[in-house]
GUFI-305275 format. One record per residue: residue number from 1; chain; y negated, z, x negated of N, C-alpha, C, O in turn. Coordinates in Angstrom, 1 decimal, always signed. Atoms other than C-alpha are relative to their C-alpha. Layout:
N
@n = NUM	chain = A	n_north = Y	n_up = Z	n_east = X	ca_north = Y	ca_up = Z	ca_east = X	c_north = Y	c_up = Z	c_east = X	o_north = Y	o_up = Z	o_east = X
...
REM end
This chain:
73
@n = 1	chain = A	n_north = +1.2	n_up = -0.2	n_east = +0.6	ca_north = -59.8	ca_up = +134.2	ca_east = -86.7	c_north = -0.6	c_up = -0.6	c_east = -1.1	o_north = -1.7	o_up = -1.1	o_east = -1.1
@n = 2	chain = A	n_north = -0.1	n_up = +0.3	n_east = +1.2	ca_north = -59.2	ca_up = +133.5	ca_east = -90.3	c_north = -0.7	c_up = -1.7	c_east = +0.0	o_north = -1.7	o_up = -1.9	o_east = -0.8
@n = 3	chain = A	n_north = +0.3	n_up = +1.1	n_east = -0.2	ca_north = -59.9	ca_up = +129.7	ca_east = -89.3	c_north = -1.3	c_up = -0.5	c_east = +0.6	o_north = -1.8	o_up = -1.6	o_east = +0.3
@n = 4	chain = A	n_north = +0.9	n_up = -0.1	n_east = -0.5	ca_north = -62.5	ca_up = +130.0	ca_east = -87.5	c_north = -1.5	c_up = +0.6	c_east = -1.2	o_north = -2.5	o_up = +0.0	o_east = -1.6
@n = 5	chain = A	n_north = +0.9	n_up = -0.4	n_east = +1.2	ca_north = -64.4	ca_up = +132.0	ca_east = -90.2	c_north = -0.2	c_up = -1.0	c_east = -1.0	o_north = -1.3	o_up = -1.1	o_east = -1.5
@n = 6	chain = A	n_north = -0.1	n_up = +1.0	n_east = +0.8	ca_north = -63.5	ca_up = +129.4	ca_east = -92.3	c_north = -1.1	c_up = -1.3	c_east = +0.2	o_north = -1.9	o_up = -1.7	o_east = -0.6
@n = 7	chain = A	n_north = +0.8	n_up = +1.2	n_east = -0.5	ca_north = -65.1	ca_up = +126.3	ca_east = -90.2	c_north = -1.2	c_up = +0.4	c_east = +0.0	o_north = -1.9	o_up = -0.4	o_east = -0.5
@n = 8	chain = A	n_north = +1.2	n_up = -0.4	n_east = +0.0	ca_north = -68.0	ca_up = +128.3	ca_east = -89.8	c_north = -1.1	c_up = +0.1	c_east = -1.3	o_north = -2.3	o_up = +0.0	o_east = -1.5
@n = 9	chain = A	n_north = +0.6	n_up = -0.3	n_east = +1.3	ca_north = -68.6	ca_up = +129.1	ca_east = -93.3	c_north = -0.1	c_up = -1.4	c_east = -0.7	o_north = -1.1	o_up = -1.5	o_east = -1.5
@n = 10	chain = A	n_north = +0.0	n_up = +1.6	n_east = +0.6	ca_north = -67.9	ca_up = +125.2	ca_east = -94.4	c_north = -1.5	c_up = -0.5	c_east = +1.0	o_north = -2.5	o_up = -1.0	o_east = +0.4
@n = 11	chain = A	n_north = +0.8	n_up = +0.5	n_east = -0.1	ca_north = -70.3	ca_up = +124.3	ca_east = -92.1	c_north = -1.6	c_up = +0.4	c_east = +0.0	o_north = -2.5	o_up = -0.4	o_east = +0.1
@n = 12	chain = A	n_north = +1.2	n_up = -0.5	n_east = +0.4	ca_north = -73.2	ca_up = +126.6	ca_east = -92.8	c_north = -0.2	c_up = -0.4	c_east = -1.8	o_north = -1.3	o_up = -0.3	o_east = -2.3
@n = 13	chain = A	n_north = +0.1	n_up = +0.5	n_east = +1.6	ca_north = -72.4	ca_up = +125.4	ca_east = -96.7	c_north = -0.7	c_up = -1.4	c_east = +0.5	o_north = -1.6	o_up = -1.7	o_east = -0.3
@n = 14	chain = A	n_north = +0.6	n_up = +1.2	n_east = -0.3	ca_north = -73.6	ca_up = +121.9	ca_east = -94.9	c_north = -1.1	c_up = +0.2	c_east = +0.6	o_north = -1.5	o_up = -0.7	o_east = +1.3
@n = 15	chain = A	n_north = +1.4	n_up = -0.1	n_east = -0.5	ca_north = -77.0	ca_up = +123.1	ca_east = -93.8	c_north = +0.1	c_up = +0.5	c_east = +1.4	o_north = -1.0	o_up = +0.5	o_east = +1.9
@n = 16	chain = A	n_north = -0.3	n_up = -0.5	n_east = -1.5	ca_north = -75.8	ca_up = +124.3	ca_east = -90.2	c_north = -0.5	c_up = +1.2	c_east = +0.2	o_north = +0.1	o_up = +2.2	o_east = -0.1
@n = 17	chain = A	n_north = +0.5	n_up = -1.6	n_east = +0.3	ca_north = -78.0	ca_up = +127.0	ca_east = -89.6	c_north = +0.5	c_up = +0.9	c_east = +1.1	o_north = +0.8	o_up = +2.1	o_east = +0.8
@n = 18	chain = A	n_north = -0.7	n_up = -1.2	n_east = -1.0	ca_north = -76.6	ca_up = +128.5	ca_east = -86.3	c_north = +1.1	c_up = -0.9	c_east = +0.5	o_north = +1.1	o_up = -2.1	o_east = +0.5
@n = 19	chain = A	n_north = -1.4	n_up = +0.3	n_east = -0.4	ca_north = -73.0	ca_up = +128.2	ca_east = -85.1	c_north = +0.4	c_up = +1.2	c_east = +1.3	o_north = +0.4	o_up = +2.4	o_east = +1.1
@n = 20	chain = A	n_north = -1.0	n_up = -1.0	n_east = -0.7	ca_north = -71.3	ca_up = +129.7	ca_east = -81.8	c_north = +1.3	c_up = -0.6	c_east = +0.3	o_north = +1.5	o_up = -1.7	o_east = +0.7
@n = 21	chain = A	n_north = -1.6	n_up = +0.3	n_east = -0.6	ca_north = -67.6	ca_up = +129.6	ca_east = -81.2	c_north = +0.4	c_up = +1.2	c_east = +1.0	o_north = +0.3	o_up = +2.4	o_east = +0.7
@n = 22	chain = A	n_north = -1.0	n_up = -0.6	n_east = -0.8	ca_north = -65.8	ca_up = +130.8	ca_east = -78.1	c_north = +1.0	c_up = -0.3	c_east = +0.1	o_north = +1.4	o_up = -1.4	o_east = +0.0
@n = 23	chain = A	n_north = -1.5	n_up = +0.5	n_east = +0.3	ca_north = -62.5	ca_up = +131.1	ca_east = -78.0	c_north = +0.5	c_up = +0.9	c_east = +1.2	o_north = +0.0	o_up = +2.0	o_east = +1.3
@n = 24	chain = A	n_north = -1.0	n_up = -0.5	n_east = -1.1	ca_north = -60.4	ca_up = +132.0	ca_east = -74.9	c_north = +1.6	c_up = +0.2	c_east = -0.2	o_north = +1.7	o_up = -1.0	o_east = -0.6
@n = 25	chain = A	n_north = -1.5	n_up = -0.2	n_east = +0.3	ca_north = -56.4	ca_up = +132.6	ca_east = -75.4	c_north = +0.6	c_up = +0.7	c_east = +1.2	o_north = +0.4	o_up = +1.9	o_east = +1.3
@n = 26	chain = A	n_north = -1.3	n_up = -0.3	n_east = -0.8	ca_north = -53.7	ca_up = +133.1	ca_east = -72.5	c_north = +1.2	c_up = -0.8	c_east = +0.0	o_north = +1.7	o_up = -1.9	o_east = -0.3
@n = 27	chain = A	n_north = -1.6	n_up = +0.5	n_east = +0.1	ca_north = -50.6	ca_up = +133.1	ca_east = -71.9	c_north = +0.8	c_up = +0.2	c_east = +1.3	o_north = +0.4	o_up = +1.2	o_east = +1.8
@n = 28	chain = A	n_north = -0.9	n_up = -0.4	n_east = -0.9	ca_north = -48.2	ca_up = +133.4	ca_east = -69.1	c_north = +1.4	c_up = -0.1	c_east = +0.4	o_north = +1.8	o_up = -1.1	o_east = -0.2
@n = 29	chain = A	n_north = -1.3	n_up = -0.1	n_east = +0.0	ca_north = -44.7	ca_up = +133.9	ca_east = -68.1	c_north = +0.7	c_up = -0.3	c_east = +1.1	o_north = +1.9	o_up = -0.2	o_east = +1.0
@n = 30	chain = A	n_north = -0.1	n_up = +0.2	n_east = -1.4	ca_north = -44.6	ca_up = +133.0	ca_east = -64.4	c_north = +0.6	c_up = -1.5	c_east = -0.2	o_north = +1.0	o_up = -1.8	o_east = +1.0
@n = 31	chain = A	n_north = -0.2	n_up = +1.5	n_east = -0.1	ca_north = -43.6	ca_up = +129.1	ca_east = -65.1	c_north = +0.4	c_up = -0.3	c_east = -1.4	o_north = +0.1	o_up = +0.5	o_east = -2.3
@n = 32	chain = A	n_north = -0.8	n_up = +0.2	n_east = +1.3	ca_north = -41.7	ca_up = +127.3	ca_east = -67.9	c_north = -0.9	c_up = -1.2	c_east = -0.4	o_north = -0.8	o_up = -2.2	o_east = +0.3
@n = 33	chain = A	n_north = +0.9	n_up = +1.1	n_east = +0.3	ca_north = -44.5	ca_up = +125.1	ca_east = -69.8	c_north = +0.3	c_up = -0.1	c_east = -1.4	o_north = +0.5	o_up = +0.9	o_east = -2.1
@n = 34	chain = A	n_north = -0.4	n_up = +0.3	n_east = +1.4	ca_north = -43.9	ca_up = +123.5	ca_east = -73.1	c_north = -1.5	c_up = -0.5	c_east = -0.6	o_north = -2.2	o_up = -0.9	o_east = +0.3
@n = 35	chain = A	n_north = +1.0	n_up = +0.3	n_east = +0.6	ca_north = -46.7	ca_up = +122.7	ca_east = -75.5	c_north = -0.7	c_up = -1.7	c_east = +0.3	o_north = -1.9	o_up = -2.2	o_east = +0.3
@n = 36	chain = A	n_north = +0.7	n_up = +1.7	n_east = -0.3	ca_north = -46.6	ca_up = +118.8	ca_east = -74.8	c_north = -0.3	c_up = +0.3	c_east = +1.6	o_north = -1.5	o_up = +0.1	o_east = +1.6
@n = 37	chain = A	n_north = +0.5	n_up = -0.5	n_east = -1.2	ca_north = -47.1	ca_up = +119.9	ca_east = -71.1	c_north = -1.0	c_up = +0.2	c_east = +0.3	o_north = -1.6	o_up = -0.6	o_east = +1.0
@n = 38	chain = A	n_north = +1.6	n_up = -0.1	n_east = +0.1	ca_north = -50.1	ca_up = +121.3	ca_east = -71.5	c_north = -1.0	c_up = -1.0	c_east = -0.8	o_north = -2.2	o_up = -1.1	o_east = -0.4
@n = 39	chain = A	n_north = +0.7	n_up = +1.2	n_east = +0.3	ca_north = -51.2	ca_up = +118.5	ca_east = -73.8	c_north = -0.1	c_up = -1.2	c_east = +1.1	o_north = -1.1	o_up = -1.8	o_east = +1.3
@n = 40	chain = A	n_north = -0.1	n_up = +1.0	n_east = -1.0	ca_north = -50.1	ca_up = +116.1	ca_east = -71.2	c_north = -1.1	c_up = +0.1	c_east = +1.3	o_north = -1.7	o_up = -0.8	o_east = +1.8
@n = 41	chain = A	n_north = +1.0	n_up = -0.3	n_east = -1.1	ca_north = -52.3	ca_up = +117.7	ca_east = -68.5	c_north = -1.3	c_up = -0.1	c_east = -0.8	o_north = -2.1	o_up = -0.8	o_east = -0.2
@n = 42	chain = A	n_north = +1.5	n_up = +0.2	n_east = +0.3	ca_north = -55.4	ca_up = +117.9	ca_east = -70.7	c_north = -0.3	c_up = -1.5	c_east = +0.2	o_north = -1.2	o_up = -2.0	o_east = +0.9
@n = 43	chain = A	n_north = +0.2	n_up = +1.4	n_east = -0.1	ca_north = -54.8	ca_up = +114.2	ca_east = -71.3	c_north = -0.1	c_up = -0.5	c_east = +1.5	o_north = -0.9	o_up = -1.4	o_east = +1.6
@n = 44	chain = A	n_north = +0.2	n_up = +0.3	n_east = -1.5	ca_north = -54.6	ca_up = +113.8	ca_east = -67.6	c_north = -1.6	c_up = +0.1	c_east = +0.4	o_north = -2.4	o_up = -0.8	o_east = +0.7
@n = 45	chain = A	n_north = +1.3	n_up = -0.5	n_east = -0.1	ca_north = -57.7	ca_up = +115.5	ca_east = -67.3	c_north = -1.2	c_up = -0.8	c_east = -0.6	o_north = -2.1	o_up = -1.3	o_east = +0.1
@n = 46	chain = A	n_north = +1.1	n_up = +0.7	n_east = +0.5	ca_north = -59.8	ca_up = +113.8	ca_east = -69.6	c_north = +0.1	c_up = -1.7	c_east = +0.3	o_north = -0.9	o_up = -2.4	o_east = +0.2
@n = 47	chain = A	n_north = +0.2	n_up = +1.4	n_east = -0.7	ca_north = -58.5	ca_up = +110.4	ca_east = -68.3	c_north = -0.5	c_up = -0.1	c_east = +1.5	o_north = -1.2	o_up = -1.1	o_east = +1.8
@n = 48	chain = A	n_north = +0.8	n_up = +0.1	n_east = -0.9	ca_north = -59.5	ca_up = +111.4	ca_east = -64.9	c_north = -1.5	c_up = -0.1	c_east = -0.1	o_north = -2.1	o_up = -1.0	o_east = +0.5
@n = 49	chain = A	n_north = +1.4	n_up = -0.4	n_east = +0.3	ca_north = -62.8	ca_up = +112.7	ca_east = -66.1	c_north = -0.9	c_up = -1.6	c_east = -0.7	o_north = -2.0	o_up = -1.8	o_east = -0.5
@n = 50	chain = A	n_north = +0.5	n_up = +1.2	n_east = +0.6	ca_north = -63.3	ca_up = +109.3	ca_east = -68.0	c_north = +0.1	c_up = -1.3	c_east = +1.3	o_north = -0.6	o_up = -2.2	o_east = +1.4
@n = 51	chain = A	n_north = +0.2	n_up = +1.1	n_east = -1.2	ca_north = -62.5	ca_up = +107.2	ca_east = -64.8	c_north = -1.1	c_up = +0.1	c_east = +0.7	o_north = -1.8	o_up = -0.9	o_east = +1.0
@n = 52	chain = A	n_north = +1.2	n_up = -0.4	n_east = -1.2	ca_north = -64.9	ca_up = +108.8	ca_east = -62.6	c_north = -1.1	c_up = +0.1	c_east = -0.6	o_north = -2.1	o_up = +0.5	o_east = +0.1
@n = 53	chain = A	n_north = +1.7	n_up = -0.5	n_east = +0.7	ca_north = -67.9	ca_up = +109.2	ca_east = -65.0	c_north = -0.2	c_up = +1.3	c_east = -0.2	o_north = -1.2	o_up = +1.7	o_east = -0.8
@n = 54	chain = A	n_north = +0.8	n_up = -1.2	n_east = +0.4	ca_north = -67.8	ca_up = +112.7	ca_east = -65.2	c_north = -0.6	c_up = +0.5	c_east = -1.0	o_north = -1.7	o_up = +1.1	o_east = -1.1
@n = 55	chain = A	n_north = +1.0	n_up = -0.3	n_east = +1.4	ca_north = -68.6	ca_up = +113.2	ca_east = -68.5	c_north = -1.1	c_up = -0.6	c_east = -0.6	o_north = -1.9	o_up = -0.1	o_east = -1.4
@n = 56	chain = A	n_north = +1.4	n_up = +0.9	n_east = -0.2	ca_north = -71.1	ca_up = +110.4	ca_east = -68.5	c_north = -0.9	c_up = +0.3	c_east = +0.7	o_north = -2.0	o_up = -0.2	o_east = +0.4
@n = 57	chain = A	n_north = +0.9	n_up = +0.0	n_east = -0.8	ca_north = -72.7	ca_up = +111.7	ca_east = -65.6	c_north = -0.6	c_up = +1.5	c_east = -0.1	o_north = -1.6	o_up = +2.0	o_east = +0.6
@n = 58	chain = A	n_north = +0.5	n_up = -1.6	n_east = +0.2	ca_north = -73.0	ca_up = +115.5	ca_east = -67.0	c_north = +0.8	c_up = +0.6	c_east = +1.1	o_north = +0.2	o_up = +1.6	o_east = +1.4
@n = 59	chain = A	n_north = -0.3	n_up = -0.7	n_east = -0.9	ca_north = -70.9	ca_up = +116.6	ca_east = -64.2	c_north = +1.0	c_up = +1.1	c_east = -0.1	o_north = +1.3	o_up = +2.0	o_east = +0.7
@n = 60	chain = A	n_north = -1.0	n_up = -1.4	n_east = +0.6	ca_north = -68.6	ca_up = +118.9	ca_east = -65.9	c_north = -1.0	c_up = +1.1	c_east = -0.9	o_north = -0.6	o_up = +2.2	o_east = -1.3
@n = 61	chain = A	n_north = +0.7	n_up = -0.6	n_east = +1.2	ca_north = -71.6	ca_up = +119.9	ca_east = -68.0	c_north = -0.2	c_up = +1.5	c_east = +0.2	o_north = -0.7	o_up = +1.8	o_east = +1.3
@n = 62	chain = A	n_north = +0.5	n_up = -1.5	n_east = -0.4	ca_north = -71.9	ca_up = +123.8	ca_east = -68.1	c_north = +1.4	c_up = +0.4	c_east = +0.6	o_north = +1.4	o_up = +1.7	o_east = +0.5
@n = 63	chain = A	n_north = -1.2	n_up = -0.7	n_east = -0.5	ca_north = -68.4	ca_up = +124.5	ca_east = -66.4	c_north = +0.8	c_up = +0.4	c_east = -0.7	o_north = +1.4	o_up = +1.4	o_east = -0.1
@n = 64	chain = A	n_north = -0.7	n_up = -0.4	n_east = +1.5	ca_north = -66.6	ca_up = +125.2	ca_east = -69.4	c_north = +1.6	c_up = -0.1	c_east = +0.3	o_north = +2.2	o_up = -1.0	o_east = +1.0
@n = 65	chain = A	n_north = -1.4	n_up = +0.4	n_east = +0.0	ca_north = -62.8	ca_up = +125.8	ca_east = -69.9	c_north = +1.0	c_up = +0.7	c_east = +1.5	o_north = +2.1	o_up = +0.5	o_east = +1.8
@n = 66	chain = A	n_north = -0.5	n_up = -0.3	n_east = -1.4	ca_north = -62.4	ca_up = +127.6	ca_east = -66.5	c_north = +0.4	c_up = -0.8	c_east = +0.9	o_north = +1.5	o_up = -0.8	o_east = +1.4
@n = 67	chain = A	n_north = -0.3	n_up = +1.1	n_east = -0.8	ca_north = -62.9	ca_up = +124.9	ca_east = -64.5	c_north = +0.7	c_up = -0.9	c_east = -0.2	o_north = +1.2	o_up = -1.4	o_east = +0.8
@n = 68	chain = A	n_north = -1.3	n_up = +0.9	n_east = +0.3	ca_north = -60.5	ca_up = +122.6	ca_east = -66.1	c_north = +0.8	c_up = +1.1	c_east = +0.1	o_north = +1.3	o_up = +0.8	o_east = +1.1
@n = 69	chain = A	n_north = -1.4	n_up = -0.7	n_east = -0.2	ca_north = -57.9	ca_up = +125.4	ca_east = -66.2	c_north = +0.5	c_up = -0.1	c_east = +1.2	o_north = +1.7	o_up = -0.3	o_east = +1.4
@n = 70	chain = A	n_north = -0.2	n_up = -0.1	n_east = -1.0	ca_north = -58.2	ca_up = +125.5	ca_east = -62.6	c_north = +0.8	c_up = -1.4	c_east = +0.5	o_north = +1.6	o_up = -1.4	o_east = +1.4
@n = 71	chain = A	n_north = -0.5	n_up = +1.3	n_east = -0.1	ca_north = -57.4	ca_up = +121.8	ca_east = -62.6	c_north = +1.4	c_up = +0.1	c_east = -0.4	o_north = +2.2	o_up = -0.5	o_east = +0.4
@n = 72	chain = A	n_north = -1.1	n_up = +0.2	n_east = +0.9	ca_north = -54.5	ca_up = +122.2	ca_east = -64.8	c_north = +1.3	c_up = +0.9	c_east = +0.9	o_north = +2.4	o_up = +1.0	o_east = +0.4
@n = 73	chain = A	n_north = -1.2	n_up = -1.2	n_east = -0.5	ca_north = -52.3	ca_up = +124.7	ca_east = -62.4	c_north = +0.6	c_up = -1.0	c_east = +1.2	o_north = +1.5	o_up = -0.6	o_east = +1.9
REM end
């Protein structure tokens, strides 16, 4: 939380009037998964989105992390 507060302060000092930060933290104990596994999964999702033009077309806009988290399983 301190880091988020510091980021907000820095942006406000640069003239940004309104900032919103949403954070969702989860953990699981039902499978072994390293941080590199998580990074690799996100990289695969980004590559697939880029390959199919999802981001460029706005196809995932507004769906948020929950949508992507389902695709990571």
